[in-house]
C-alpha positions as a LaTeX table, in Angstrom:
\begin{tabular}{lrrr}
\hline
Residue & $x$ (\AA) & $y$ (\AA) & $z$ (\AA) \\
\hline
Met1 & $-6.59$ & 7.64 & 21.54 \\
Phe2 & $-3.67$ & 6.29 & 19.50 \\
Asp3 & $-4.04$ & 9.04 & 16.95 \\
Gly4 & $-3.83$ & 11.79 & 19.52 \\
Asn5 & $-1.10$ & 10.24 & 21.68 \\
Phe6 & 1.24 & 8.80 & 19.07 \\
Arg7 & 0.68 & 10.89 & 15.94 \\
Asn8 & 3.67 & 13.18 & 16.48 \\
Gly9 & 6.02 & 10.26 & 17.10 \\
Val10 & 4.75 & 8.42 & 14.02 \\
Asp11 & 5.11 & 11.56 & 11.90 \\
Arg12 & 8.75 & 11.96 & 12.94 \\
Phe13 & 9.40 & 8.41 & 11.78 \\
Val14 & 7.54 & 8.52 & 8.44 \\
Arg15 & 8.65 & 11.97 & 7.22 \\
Pro16 & 12.13 & 10.80 & 6.16 \\
Val17 & 10.58 & 7.75 & 4.48 \\
Gly18 & 8.18 & 10.08 & 2.67 \\
Arg19 & 11.08 & 12.13 & 1.30 \\
Ile20 & 12.80 & 8.96 & 0.06 \\
Leu21 & 9.63 & 7.78 & $-1.69$ \\
Val22 & 9.21 & 11.16 & $-3.39$ \\
Arg23 & 12.74 & 10.90 & $-4.76$ \\
Leu24 & 11.79 & 7.47 & $-6.11$ \\
Gly25 & 8.81 & 9.00 & $-7.92$ \\
Val26 & 6.08 & 7.53 & $-5.67$ \\
Ser27 & 2.96 & 9.68 & $-5.26$ \\
Ala28 & 0.57 & 9.87 & $-2.32$ \\
Asn29 & $-2.39$ & 8.84 & $-4.50$ \\
Phe30 & $-0.47$ & 5.79 & $-5.71$ \\
Leu31 & 0.10 & 4.71 & $-2.11$ \\
Thr32 & $-3.58$ & 5.18 & $-1.32$ \\
Cys33 & $-4.47$ & 2.97 & $-4.29$ \\
Val34 & $-1.98$ & 0.33 & $-3.13$ \\
Gly35 & $-3.65$ & 0.35 & 0.28 \\
Leu36 & $-7.05$ & $-0.18$ & $-1.34$ \\
Ala37 & $-5.70$ & $-3.11$ & $-3.35$ \\
Met38 & $-4.27$ & $-4.64$ & $-0.18$ \\
Ser39 & $-7.63$ & $-4.28$ & 1.56 \\
Val40 & $-9.40$ & $-6.10$ & $-1.29$ \\
Ala41 & $-6.90$ & $-8.95$ & $-0.93$ \\
Ala42 & $-7.41$ & $-8.99$ & 2.85 \\
Cys43 & $-11.20$ & $-9.13$ & 2.38 \\
Val44 & $-10.99$ & $-12.13$ & 0.05 \\
Leu45 & $-8.46$ & $-13.99$ & 2.20 \\
Ile46 & $-10.46$ & $-13.44$ & 5.39 \\
Gly47 & $-13.69$ & $-14.42$ & 3.66 \\
Arg48 & $-12.09$ & $-17.68$ & 2.51 \\
Gly49 & $-11.02$ & $-18.48$ & 6.08 \\
Gln50 & $-7.31$ & $-17.62$ & 5.73 \\
Leu51 & $-7.44$ & $-15.28$ & 8.69 \\
Gln52 & $-3.74$ & $-15.01$ & 9.50 \\
Leu53 & $-2.83$ & $-14.36$ & 5.88 \\
Gly54 & $-5.63$ & $-11.80$ & 5.83 \\
Leu55 & $-4.06$ & $-10.25$ & 8.93 \\
Ala56 & $-0.75$ & $-9.97$ & 7.06 \\
Phe57 & $-2.52$ & $-8.00$ & 4.33 \\
Leu58 & $-4.29$ & $-5.90$ & 6.96 \\
Ile59 & $-0.86$ & $-4.92$ & 8.28 \\
Leu60 & 0.33 & $-4.22$ & 4.74 \\
Thr61 & $-2.75$ & $-2.03$ & 4.24 \\
Ala62 & $-1.65$ & 0.12 & 7.19 \\
Val63 & 1.78 & 0.85 & 5.68 \\
Pro64 & 0.67 & 2.97 & 2.68 \\
Asp65 & $-2.00$ & 4.54 & 4.91 \\
Leu66 & 0.80 & 5.79 & 7.19 \\
Leu67 & 3.03 & 6.95 & 4.35 \\
Asp68 & 0.68 & 8.67 & 1.90 \\
Gly69 & 0.38 & 11.80 & 4.02 \\
Ala70 & 4.16 & 12.01 & 4.50 \\
Val71 & 4.69 & 11.66 & 0.76 \\
Ala72 & 2.14 & 14.39 & 0.04 \\
Val73 & 3.89 & 16.75 & 2.47 \\
Ala74 & 7.36 & 15.94 & 1.13 \\
Ala75 & 6.21 & 16.45 & $-2.47$ \\
Gly76 & 4.26 & 19.60 & $-1.65$ \\
Thr77 & 1.09 & 18.07 & $-3.06$ \\
Ser78 & $-1.07$ & 18.11 & 0.09 \\
Ser79 & $-4.57$ & 19.17 & $-0.90$ \\
Lys80 & $-8.20$ & 18.90 & 0.08 \\
Arg81 & $-8.69$ & 16.55 & $-2.87$ \\
Gly82 & $-6.00$ & 14.21 & $-1.53$ \\
Ala83 & $-7.42$ & 14.35 & 1.98 \\
Phe84 & $-10.87$ & 13.51 & 0.60 \\
Phe85 & $-9.47$ & 10.56 & $-1.37$ \\
Asp86 & $-7.55$ & 9.27 & 1.64 \\
Ser87 & $-10.56$ & 9.53 & 3.95 \\
Thr88 & $-12.83$ & 7.82 & 1.44 \\
Ala89 & $-10.27$ & 5.03 & 0.96 \\
Asp90 & $-10.20$ & 4.50 & 4.73 \\
Arg91 & $-13.96$ & 4.02 & 4.80 \\
Val92 & $-13.80$ & 1.58 & 1.86 \\
Thr93 & $-11.02$ & $-0.36$ & 3.61 \\
Asp94 & $-13.06$ & $-0.58$ & 6.83 \\
Gly95 & $-16.06$ & $-1.86$ & 4.88 \\
Leu96 & $-14.04$ & $-4.46$ & 2.97 \\
Leu97 & $-12.39$ & $-5.86$ & 6.10 \\
Leu98 & $-15.62$ & $-6.20$ & 8.04 \\
Cys99 & $-17.47$ & $-7.61$ & 5.02 \\
Gly100 & $-14.69$ & $-10.19$ & 4.70 \\
Ile101 & $-15.24$ & $-11.16$ & 8.33 \\
Ala102 & $-19.01$ & $-11.38$ & 7.77 \\
Trp103 & $-18.36$ & $-13.63$ & 4.77 \\
His104 & $-16.09$ & $-15.85$ & 6.89 \\
Leu105 & $-18.62$ & $-16.09$ & 9.73 \\
Ala106 & $-21.44$ & $-16.90$ & 7.32 \\
Glu107 & $-19.35$ & $-19.78$ & 5.94 \\
Ser108 & $-17.97$ & $-21.07$ & 9.24 \\
Glu109 & $-20.66$ & $-20.28$ & 11.83 \\
Gly110 & $-23.89$ & $-19.77$ & 9.93 \\
Gly111 & $-26.95$ & $-18.23$ & 11.55 \\
Thr112 & $-27.14$ & $-14.53$ & 12.25 \\
Ile113 & $-23.66$ & $-14.06$ & 13.73 \\
Met114 & $-22.56$ & $-12.56$ & 10.39 \\
Leu115 & $-24.62$ & $-9.50$ & 11.35 \\
Leu116 & $-22.16$ & $-8.74$ & 14.17 \\
Pro117 & $-19.37$ & $-7.33$ & 11.96 \\
Met118 & $-22.02$ & $-5.46$ & 9.98 \\
Ala119 & $-23.19$ & $-3.84$ & 13.23 \\
Val120 & $-19.58$ & $-2.84$ & 13.98 \\
Leu121 & $-19.35$ & $-1.34$ & 10.49 \\
Gly122 & $-22.58$ & 0.59 & 10.98 \\
Val123 & $-21.49$ & 2.15 & 14.27 \\
Ser124 & $-18.01$ & 2.85 & 12.87 \\
Ser125 & $-19.64$ & 4.74 & 10.01 \\
Leu126 & $-21.64$ & 6.74 & 12.55 \\
Ile127 & $-18.41$ & 7.76 & 14.30 \\
Ser128 & $-16.94$ & 8.94 & 11.00 \\
Tyr129 & $-20.14$ & 10.83 & 10.17 \\
Glu130 & $-20.19$ & 12.54 & 13.57 \\
Arg131 & $-16.66$ & 13.83 & 13.07 \\
Ala132 & $-17.27$ & 14.96 & 9.49 \\
Lys133 & $-20.53$ & 16.75 & 10.35 \\
Ala134 & $-19.07$ & 18.33 & 13.48 \\
Glu135 & $-16.07$ & 19.70 & 11.60 \\
Leu136 & $-18.38$ & 21.04 & 8.90 \\
Leu137 & $-20.23$ & 22.94 & 11.63 \\
Gly138 & $-16.99$ & 24.18 & 13.17 \\
Tyr139 & $-16.83$ & 21.80 & 16.16 \\
Asp140 & $-14.28$ & 19.25 & 17.34 \\
Ala141 & $-15.40$ & 15.61 & 17.45 \\
Lys142 & $-12.04$ & 13.85 & 17.68 \\
Gly143 & $-11.27$ & 11.34 & 20.39 \\
Gly144 & $-13.00$ & 8.43 & 22.06 \\
Leu145 & $-12.06$ & 4.96 & 23.22 \\
Met146 & $-12.32$ & 3.22 & 19.85 \\
Glu147 & $-11.11$ & 5.36 & 16.97 \\
Arg148 & $-9.99$ & 3.84 & 13.67 \\
Ala149 & $-6.46$ & 2.96 & 14.81 \\
Glu150 & $-7.79$ & 1.13 & 17.86 \\
Arg151 & $-10.34$ & $-0.72$ & 15.73 \\
Met152 & $-7.63$ & $-1.96$ & 13.37 \\
Val153 & $-5.42$ & $-3.14$ & 16.25 \\
Val154 & $-8.26$ & $-4.95$ & 18.02 \\
Leu155 & $-9.48$ & $-6.46$ & 14.75 \\
Gly156 & $-5.97$ & $-7.70$ & 14.03 \\
Phe157 & $-5.92$ & $-9.40$ & 17.43 \\
Gly158 & $-9.15$ & $-11.22$ & 16.58 \\
Leu159 & $-7.77$ & $-12.35$ & 13.23 \\
Cys160 & $-4.59$ & $-13.62$ & 14.86 \\
Phe161 & $-6.49$ & $-15.78$ & 17.35 \\
Gln162 & $-9.51$ & $-17.19$ & 15.51 \\
Val163 & $-11.18$ & $-18.53$ & 18.66 \\
Leu164 & $-11.35$ & $-14.96$ & 19.97 \\
Leu165 & $-12.73$ & $-13.37$ & 16.79 \\
Val166 & $-16.39$ & $-13.28$ & 17.82 \\
Pro167 & $-15.69$ & $-12.07$ & 21.41 \\
Val168 & $-13.38$ & $-9.41$ & 19.95 \\
Leu169 & $-16.16$ & $-8.24$ & 17.63 \\
Trp170 & $-18.54$ & $-7.91$ & 20.60 \\
Val171 & $-15.93$ & $-5.83$ & 22.43 \\
Met172 & $-15.46$ & $-3.69$ & 19.31 \\
Leu173 & $-19.22$ & $-3.15$ & 19.02 \\
Ala174 & $-19.53$ & $-2.11$ & 22.67 \\
Leu175 & $-16.54$ & 0.26 & 22.65 \\
Thr176 & $-17.35$ & 1.68 & 19.23 \\
Ser177 & $-20.90$ & 2.42 & 20.40 \\
Leu178 & $-19.48$ & 4.10 & 23.50 \\
Thr179 & $-17.21$ & 6.19 & 21.29 \\
Ala180 & $-20.20$ & 7.27 & 19.20 \\
Val181 & $-21.97$ & 8.38 & 22.38 \\
Gln182 & $-18.83$ & 10.18 & 23.61 \\
Arg183 & $-18.52$ & 12.10 & 20.36 \\
Phe184 & $-22.21$ & 12.97 & 20.31 \\
Phe185 & $-22.10$ & 14.56 & 23.76 \\
Lys186 & $-18.76$ & 16.26 & 23.06 \\
Val187 & $-20.28$ & 18.06 & 20.09 \\
Trp188 & $-23.59$ & 18.58 & 21.91 \\
Arg189 & $-21.79$ & 20.46 & 24.69 \\
Gln190 & $-19.93$ & 22.63 & 22.20 \\
Ala191 & $-23.14$ & 23.38 & 20.31 \\
Thr192 & $-24.99$ & 24.17 & 23.54 \\
Val193 & $-22.48$ & 26.93 & 24.33 \\
Asp194 & $-23.27$ & 28.48 & 20.95 \\
Met195 & $-27.02$ & 28.42 & 21.52 \\
Pro196 & $-28.58$ & 31.88 & 21.69 \\
Asp197 & $-29.68$ & 32.84 & 25.18 \\
Ala198 & $-33.39$ & 32.14 & 25.38 \\
Asn199 & $-33.79$ & 35.07 & 27.75 \\
Ser200 & $-31.95$ & 37.59 & 25.59 \\
Lys201 & $-33.96$ & 40.19 & 23.72 \\
Ser202 & $-33.31$ & 41.00 & 20.11 \\
\hline
\end{tabular}
C-alpha cells in the first residue's frame, strides 16, 4: 500500500538527493552494499538484545534503499543488473532482520517462539515469489495489505517497544499471509481471463 500511494511523493524528494550523490561520485551499487552492511549490523544488534539500537540500524538500512534508485537514474546507470542486485539485497536484508529477531527470541524466550519470525520470513518470501513469477508470466501481482514497506514499519514498531515484539510478529504473520492470498487470487483472476475457451473449436 505504501509503495503505491507514496512512491511518487518519495521520488520527488529523493531525486535531487540522487543528483547530489552522483556529483559526489557515489554509485547506486555502493549504496546497495552500504544497506547490506547496515542490515548485518542490525541483525547482530537485535540478536544480542539491543533492539532499539538495532532499530536505528534498520532505519539507516532504509536510507540507501531509498536512494540507490535515484542515484542510478541521475547517473544514467539504471539497468536490469542493478534492479536484480537491489531486489536480491532486499531479500537478504529481510532474512537478516528476521533471523536477528529469531536469535533474540531464542536467547530471551526459549522454546519454539523463535519459529515465529521464521514463519514471517517464509510467507514474505512467498509474496516476493508470487510477484516475480507473475511478472515473468506477464501479470501484475503488486499490492496487498502487508508489502515490504509495511513490514519494515511494523517490525520497527515491535523493535521500539520490546513488550509488543511477539504480538507484532503475530500480526505480521496474519497480514502477510493475507497478502499472499490476495496476490494469489489477483494473478489467478488475470490468468483465468487468458484461459482458452473450453468450448471453442480449433
